[in-house]
C-alpha positions as CSV (number, residue, x, y, z in Angstrom):
1,M,193.4,184.0,86.7
2,Q,194.7,185.7,84.0
3,S,197.7,187.6,85.7
4,I,199.0,183.8,86.9
5,T,199.5,182.5,83.4
6,I,202.8,181.4,82.3
7,E,202.0,183.8,79.9
8,N,202.1,186.9,82.3
9,L,204.6,185.4,84.4
10,F,207.7,184.7,82.8
11,D,209.8,185.5,79.9
12,L,210.6,182.0,78.3
13,S,213.8,182.9,76.3
14,H,215.1,182.5,80.0
15,T,214.9,178.9,80.3
16,M,215.9,175.6,78.2
17,A,211.8,174.8,79.5
18,G,210.5,177.4,77.3
19,S,209.2,175.0,74.4
20,Y,207.8,172.4,77.4
21,L,206.2,175.3,79.5
22,K,204.5,176.4,76.1
23,K,202.3,173.4,76.4
24,F,200.2,174.7,79.5
25,T,198.6,178.0,80.7
26,Y,199.2,177.8,84.3
27,P,202.6,177.1,85.9
28,W,201.6,174.2,88.2
29,E,200.7,172.1,85.6
30,A,203.9,171.7,84.4
31,L,205.1,170.2,87.7
32,S,204.7,166.8,87.3
33,G,206.3,166.4,83.9
34,I,209.4,167.7,85.2
35,K,211.7,164.8,85.0
36,E,211.0,163.5,81.8
37,M,211.2,167.1,80.4
38,I,215.1,166.8,82.0
39,I,215.7,163.7,80.7
40,R,214.5,164.3,76.8
41,L,216.6,168.1,77.4
42,G,219.5,166.0,78.6
43,Q,219.6,163.3,76.0
44,N,220.0,166.2,73.5
45,L,222.6,168.2,74.6
46,N,225.9,168.7,73.3
47,P,228.3,166.7,75.0
48,E,231.2,168.9,73.8
49,E,229.9,171.5,76.6
50,Y,227.6,169.3,78.7
51,D,229.6,166.5,80.9
52,H,227.6,163.4,81.8
53,P,229.3,162.2,85.0
54,S,226.2,159.8,85.8
55,E,222.7,159.0,84.3
56,Y,220.9,161.4,83.5
57,V,222.9,164.1,85.2
58,W,224.5,167.0,82.8
59,I,226.8,169.9,84.0
60,H,227.9,172.7,81.6
61,K,231.6,172.5,81.7
62,T,231.4,176.1,82.9
63,A,230.2,175.4,85.5
64,T,231.1,174.9,89.1
65,V,230.1,172.2,91.4
66,F,231.7,172.3,94.6
67,P,233.2,168.2,95.8
68,S,230.4,168.2,98.5
69,A,227.7,169.1,96.6
70,Y,225.1,166.1,96.1
71,L,223.7,165.8,92.4
72,G,220.6,163.6,92.1
73,S,219.0,162.4,88.6
74,P,217.7,163.6,86.4
75,C,219.4,167.3,86.8
76,I,220.8,169.5,84.1
77,I,223.1,171.8,85.6
78,G,223.2,175.4,83.1
79,A,226.2,177.3,82.0
80,N,228.1,179.4,84.7
81,T,226.1,178.4,87.3
82,E,227.3,177.7,90.7
83,V,226.8,174.6,92.8
84,R,227.8,175.3,96.2
85,H,229.5,173.2,99.5
86,C,226.6,170.9,100.8
87,A,224.1,171.9,97.9
88,F,221.0,168.9,97.7
89,I,219.7,168.1,94.7
90,R,217.3,165.8,94.8
91,G,216.5,165.1,91.8
92,S,214.3,166.6,88.6
93,A,215.8,170.2,89.2
94,L,216.2,172.0,85.8
95,I,218.6,174.5,87.1
96,G,219.7,177.2,84.5
97,E,222.7,179.7,83.3
98,N,224.0,182.0,85.7
99,C,222.4,180.6,89.0
100,V,223.9,180.4,92.4
101,V,222.7,177.3,94.6
102,G,224.2,177.8,98.0
103,N,225.1,176.2,100.6
104,S,223.2,173.4,102.5
105,V,220.7,174.4,100.0
106,E,217.7,171.7,99.1
107,L,216.1,171.5,95.4
108,K,213.7,168.9,94.4
109,N,211.2,168.5,91.6
110,V,211.9,172.4,90.2
111,I,212.7,174.6,87.1
112,L,215.3,177.5,87.9
113,F,215.0,180.1,85.4
114,D,218.2,181.8,84.1
115,H,219.8,184.1,86.8
116,V,218.2,182.3,89.5
117,Q,220.0,182.4,93.0
118,T,219.1,180.6,95.8
119,P,222.0,181.1,97.9
120,H,221.6,180.0,101.6
121,Y,219.5,177.7,103.2
122,N,216.9,177.7,101.5
123,Y,214.3,174.5,100.5
124,V,212.9,174.8,96.9
125,G,210.5,172.0,95.7
126,D,208.0,171.4,93.3
127,S,208.4,174.9,92.4
128,I,209.1,177.6,89.5
129,L,211.3,180.2,90.1
130,G,211.2,183.0,87.1
131,Y,214.5,185.1,85.2
132,Y,216.5,186.8,88.0
133,S,214.5,185.7,91.0
134,H,216.1,185.8,94.5
135,M,215.3,183.7,97.9
136,G,216.6,185.5,100.8
137,A,218.7,183.5,103.3
138,G,216.2,181.2,105.2
139,S,214.2,181.7,102.9
140,I,211.3,178.1,101.9
141,T,208.7,177.0,99.8
142,S,206.0,174.8,101.6
143,N,205.0,172.3,99.1
144,V,202.3,170.0,101.7
145,K,199.5,171.1,103.4
146,S,199.7,170.2,106.9
147,D,196.1,168.7,107.0
148,K,197.6,167.0,103.6
149,T,194.6,167.8,101.3
150,L,194.8,169.4,97.6
151,V,196.5,172.4,97.1
152,V,193.9,175.5,95.8
153,I,195.4,178.4,94.5
154,K,193.6,181.8,96.2
155,S,193.4,185.1,95.3
156,E,191.1,188.0,96.7
157,N,188.3,186.6,94.1
158,E,188.9,183.6,92.7
159,H,189.7,179.9,93.7
160,H,191.7,177.3,91.7
161,E,192.1,173.9,91.5
162,T,195.3,172.4,91.4
163,D,194.5,168.7,91.8
164,L,198.1,168.9,93.3
165,K,199.0,167.2,97.0
166,K,202.4,168.5,96.4
167,M,202.8,172.3,95.4
168,G,205.6,175.0,96.4
169,A,205.8,178.1,95.1
170,I,205.6,179.9,91.5
171,L,207.9,182.9,91.4
172,G,207.4,185.7,88.3
173,D,210.6,187.4,86.8
174,F,213.0,189.6,89.1
175,V,210.8,188.4,92.5
176,E,212.8,189.1,95.7
177,V,211.7,186.9,98.5
178,G,212.9,188.5,101.7
179,C,215.4,186.2,104.6
180,N,213.7,183.6,106.6
181,S,210.2,183.8,104.8
182,V,207.6,181.2,104.4
183,L,206.1,180.5,100.8
184,N,202.8,178.2,101.6
185,P,201.8,175.8,99.3
186,G,200.1,177.4,96.4
187,T,201.7,180.7,96.7
188,V,202.2,182.8,93.9
189,I,204.2,185.9,93.3
190,G,203.6,188.5,90.4
191,R,206.6,190.1,88.5
192,H,209.0,192.7,89.9
193,S,207.5,192.1,93.6
194,N,209.2,192.0,96.8
195,I,208.2,189.9,99.9
196,Y,210.1,191.3,103.3
197,P,211.6,189.3,105.6
198,T,210.4,186.7,107.9
199,S,206.9,186.9,106.1
200,C,204.1,184.2,105.7
201,V,203.1,183.9,102.3
202,R,199.9,182.8,100.8
203,G,197.7,182.8,98.1
204,V,198.5,185.4,95.1
205,V,200.6,188.6,95.2
206,P,199.9,190.9,92.6
207,E,202.5,191.8,90.0
208,E,205.2,195.0,91.4
209,S,203.7,194.3,95.0
210,I,205.4,194.8,97.9
211,W,204.1,191.9,100.8
212,K,204.5,193.8,104.2
213,N,204.3,192.5,107.8
214,D,200.7,190.9,108.8
215,G,199.9,190.3,105.0
216,I,199.5,193.9,104.4
217,V,200.4,194.3,100.1
218,V,200.8,197.6,98.4
219,Q,201.4,198.8,94.8
220,K,205.1,200.0,94.2
221,Y,204.0,202.8,92.0
Protein backbone atom coordinates (compact mmCIF):
# COMPACT_ATOMS: atom_id res chain seq x y z
CA MET A 1 0.00 0.00 0.00
CA GLN A 2 3.04 2.27 -0.16
CA SER A 3 1.81 3.80 -3.44
CA ILE A 4 -1.31 5.25 -1.79
CA THR A 5 0.30 6.91 1.20
CA ILE A 6 0.00 10.65 1.68
CA GLU A 7 3.71 10.97 0.95
CA ASN A 8 3.34 9.34 -2.46
CA LEU A 9 0.11 11.03 -3.51
CA PHE A 10 0.63 14.68 -2.61
CA ASP A 11 3.05 17.59 -2.51
CA LEU A 12 2.02 18.97 0.88
CA SER A 13 3.50 22.39 0.17
CA HIS A 14 0.38 23.15 -1.91
CA THR A 15 -2.22 23.13 0.86
CA MET A 16 -2.82 24.84 4.19
CA ALA A 17 -3.54 21.35 5.51
CA GLY A 18 0.05 20.20 5.00
CA SER A 19 1.01 20.04 8.68
CA TYR A 20 -2.25 18.29 9.51
CA LEU A 21 -1.86 15.66 6.79
CA LYS A 22 1.71 14.89 7.88
CA LYS A 23 0.25 13.31 11.02
CA PHE A 24 -1.19 10.42 9.01
CA THR A 25 0.09 7.64 6.79
CA TYR A 26 -2.98 7.19 4.57
CA PRO A 27 -5.20 10.06 3.37
CA TRP A 28 -8.52 8.57 4.48
CA GLU A 29 -7.24 8.67 8.07
CA ALA A 30 -7.48 12.47 7.89
CA LEU A 31 -11.14 12.68 6.82
CA SER A 32 -12.74 12.54 10.26
CA GLY A 33 -10.81 15.55 11.56
CA ILE A 34 -11.27 18.00 8.69
CA LYS A 35 -13.89 20.10 10.47
CA GLU A 36 -11.77 20.73 13.56
CA MET A 37 -8.66 21.35 11.46
CA ILE A 38 -10.40 24.07 9.43
CA ILE A 39 -11.60 25.84 12.56
CA ARG A 40 -8.09 25.84 14.03
CA LEU A 41 -6.59 27.16 10.80
CA GLY A 42 -9.26 29.82 10.37
CA GLN A 43 -8.84 31.24 13.84
CA ASN A 44 -5.20 31.98 13.05
CA LEU A 45 -5.69 33.61 9.64
CA ASN A 46 -4.64 37.21 9.14
CA PRO A 47 -7.76 39.43 9.16
CA GLU A 48 -5.99 41.80 6.78
CA GLU A 49 -5.96 39.00 4.19
CA TYR A 50 -9.21 37.18 4.94
CA ASP A 51 -12.79 38.37 5.30
CA HIS A 52 -14.82 36.67 8.02
CA PRO A 53 -18.48 37.15 6.98
CA SER A 54 -19.95 34.58 9.38
CA GLU A 55 -18.91 32.18 12.10
CA TYR A 56 -16.20 29.79 10.93
CA VAL A 57 -16.24 31.09 7.36
CA TRP A 58 -13.08 32.73 6.00
CA ILE A 59 -12.69 34.09 2.46
CA HIS A 60 -9.47 35.48 1.07
CA LYS A 61 -9.90 39.06 -0.07
CA THR A 62 -8.72 38.16 -3.59
CA ALA A 63 -11.26 35.32 -3.96
CA THR A 64 -14.44 35.77 -6.00
CA VAL A 65 -17.67 34.39 -4.51
CA PHE A 66 -20.85 34.85 -6.54
CA PRO A 67 -23.90 36.09 -4.59
CA SER A 68 -25.91 32.92 -5.20
CA ALA A 69 -23.25 30.62 -3.70
CA TYR A 70 -23.97 29.04 -0.31
CA LEU A 71 -21.08 28.92 2.15
CA GLY A 72 -21.68 26.56 5.05
CA SER A 73 -19.34 26.47 8.01
CA PRO A 74 -16.63 25.76 8.60
CA CYS A 75 -14.90 26.63 5.35
CA ILE A 76 -11.83 28.47 4.13
CA ILE A 77 -11.61 29.83 0.59
CA GLY A 78 -8.09 30.59 -0.58
CA ALA A 79 -6.53 33.37 -2.60
CA ASN A 80 -7.69 33.91 -6.19
CA THR A 81 -10.25 31.11 -5.96
CA GLU A 82 -13.58 31.47 -7.75
CA VAL A 83 -16.82 30.13 -6.29
CA ARG A 84 -19.44 30.38 -9.02
CA HIS A 85 -23.23 30.66 -9.21
CA CYS A 86 -25.25 28.28 -7.05
CA ALA A 87 -22.24 26.45 -5.64
CA PHE A 88 -23.24 24.63 -2.45
CA ILE A 89 -20.45 24.38 0.10
CA ARG A 90 -22.17 22.37 2.81
CA GLY A 91 -19.32 22.78 5.28
CA SER A 92 -16.01 21.31 6.41
CA ALA A 93 -14.40 22.45 3.15
CA LEU A 94 -10.82 23.66 2.89
CA ILE A 95 -10.46 25.16 -0.59
CA GLY A 96 -6.96 26.17 -1.65
CA GLU A 97 -5.59 28.95 -3.79
CA ASN A 98 -6.46 29.43 -7.48
CA CYS A 99 -9.27 26.87 -7.35
CA VAL A 100 -12.57 26.80 -9.23
CA VAL A 101 -15.80 25.68 -7.56
CA GLY A 102 -18.30 25.83 -10.37
CA ASN A 103 -22.00 26.23 -10.91
CA SER A 104 -24.15 23.80 -8.92
CA VAL A 105 -21.10 22.08 -7.44
CA GLU A 106 -21.57 20.58 -3.97
CA LEU A 107 -18.67 20.16 -1.54
CA LYS A 108 -18.79 18.47 1.86
CA ASN A 109 -15.96 17.42 4.20
CA VAL A 110 -13.19 17.93 1.67
CA ILE A 111 -9.67 19.22 1.22
CA LEU A 112 -8.98 20.81 -2.16
CA PHE A 113 -5.31 21.51 -2.73
CA ASP A 114 -4.24 24.62 -4.67
CA HIS A 115 -5.23 24.85 -8.36
CA VAL A 116 -7.98 22.21 -8.08
CA GLN A 117 -10.89 22.58 -10.49
CA THR A 118 -14.42 21.28 -9.84
CA PRO A 119 -16.03 23.52 -12.45
CA HIS A 120 -19.36 22.00 -13.55
CA TYR A 121 -22.04 19.98 -11.73
CA ASN A 122 -19.71 17.99 -9.49
CA TYR A 123 -20.38 16.39 -6.13
CA VAL A 124 -17.29 15.93 -3.96
CA GLY A 125 -17.82 14.54 -0.48
CA ASP A 126 -15.50 13.01 2.14
CA SER A 127 -12.63 13.31 -0.31
CA ILE A 128 -9.21 14.86 -0.85
CA LEU A 129 -8.23 16.34 -4.23
CA GLY A 130 -4.54 16.88 -4.85
CA TYR A 131 -2.64 19.75 -6.46
CA TYR A 132 -3.84 20.62 -9.99
CA SER A 133 -6.39 17.78 -10.02
CA HIS A 134 -9.45 18.32 -12.21
CA MET A 135 -12.97 16.90 -12.14
CA GLY A 136 -14.60 16.92 -15.58
CA ALA A 137 -18.17 18.15 -15.98
CA GLY A 138 -20.68 15.94 -14.18
CA SER A 139 -18.10 13.71 -12.51
CA ILE A 140 -18.81 12.86 -8.89
CA THR A 141 -17.49 11.06 -5.85
CA SER A 142 -19.84 8.46 -4.40
CA ASN A 143 -19.14 8.38 -0.67
CA VAL A 144 -21.48 5.70 0.75
CA LYS A 145 -21.76 2.07 -0.35
CA SER A 146 -25.20 0.89 -1.41
CA ASP A 147 -25.24 -1.71 1.38
CA LYS A 148 -24.06 0.89 3.91
CA THR A 149 -21.13 -1.26 5.05
CA LEU A 150 -17.71 0.19 5.87
CA VAL A 151 -15.51 1.25 2.97
CA VAL A 152 -12.59 -0.99 2.02
CA ILE A 153 -9.71 0.16 -0.19
CA LYS A 154 -9.09 -2.55 -2.78
CA SER A 155 -6.08 -2.95 -5.04
CA GLU A 156 -5.07 -5.92 -7.15
CA ASN A 157 -3.32 -7.72 -4.30
CA GLU A 158 -4.36 -5.96 -1.09
CA HIS A 159 -7.41 -4.83 0.85
CA HIS A 160 -7.29 -2.11 3.50
CA GLU A 161 -10.06 -1.58 6.05
CA THR A 162 -10.82 2.12 6.57
CA ASP A 163 -13.38 1.79 9.39
CA LEU A 164 -15.31 4.56 7.63
CA LYS A 165 -18.92 4.44 6.49
CA LYS A 166 -18.41 7.57 4.40
CA MET A 167 -15.43 7.95 2.10
CA GLY A 168 -15.42 9.29 -1.42
CA ALA A 169 -12.24 9.46 -3.47
CA ILE A 170 -8.62 10.45 -3.07
CA LEU A 171 -7.06 12.12 -6.11
CA GLY A 172 -3.31 12.49 -6.22
CA ASP A 173 -1.61 15.52 -7.72
CA PHE A 174 -2.36 16.24 -11.41
CA VAL A 175 -5.17 13.69 -11.76
CA GLU A 176 -7.66 14.24 -14.60
CA VAL A 177 -11.16 12.79 -14.24
CA GLY A 178 -13.24 12.63 -17.41
CA CYS A 179 -16.76 14.00 -17.74
CA ASN A 180 -19.69 12.12 -16.17
CA SER A 181 -17.47 9.64 -14.34
CA VAL A 182 -18.39 8.12 -10.98
CA LEU A 183 -15.63 7.51 -8.45
CA ASN A 184 -17.02 4.82 -6.14
CA PRO A 185 -16.42 4.77 -2.38
CA GLY A 186 -12.78 4.09 -1.57
CA THR A 187 -11.34 5.05 -4.95
CA VAL A 188 -7.69 6.18 -4.80
CA ILE A 189 -6.07 7.55 -7.96
CA GLY A 190 -2.31 7.98 -8.14
CA ARG A 191 -0.48 11.07 -9.37
CA HIS A 192 -0.64 12.07 -13.04
CA SER A 193 -3.32 9.49 -13.90
CA ASN A 194 -6.28 10.01 -16.23
CA ILE A 195 -9.81 8.62 -16.09
CA TYR A 196 -11.76 8.20 -19.33
CA PRO A 197 -15.13 10.01 -19.55
CA THR A 198 -18.23 8.10 -18.34
CA SER A 199 -16.11 5.68 -16.31
CA CYS A 200 -17.28 3.82 -13.21
CA VAL A 201 -14.11 3.65 -11.12
CA ARG A 202 -13.38 1.68 -7.99
CA GLY A 203 -10.27 0.61 -6.09
CA VAL A 204 -6.72 1.82 -6.61
CA VAL A 205 -5.57 3.32 -9.90
CA PRO A 206 -1.75 3.40 -10.03
CA GLU A 207 0.12 6.62 -10.72
CA GLU A 208 0.80 7.64 -14.32
CA SER A 209 -1.97 5.34 -15.56
CA ILE A 210 -5.02 5.64 -17.80
CA TRP A 211 -8.32 4.09 -16.73
CA LYS A 212 -10.04 3.18 -19.98
CA ASN A 213 -13.46 1.79 -20.82
CA ASP A 214 -14.55 -1.39 -19.02
CA GLY A 215 -12.01 -0.80 -16.27
CA ILE A 216 -8.92 -1.54 -18.39
CA VAL A 217 -5.90 0.24 -16.88
CA VAL A 218 -2.71 0.90 -18.86
CA GLN A 219 0.48 2.72 -18.00
CA LYS A 220 1.02 6.04 -19.73
CA TYR A 221 4.64 5.42 -20.59
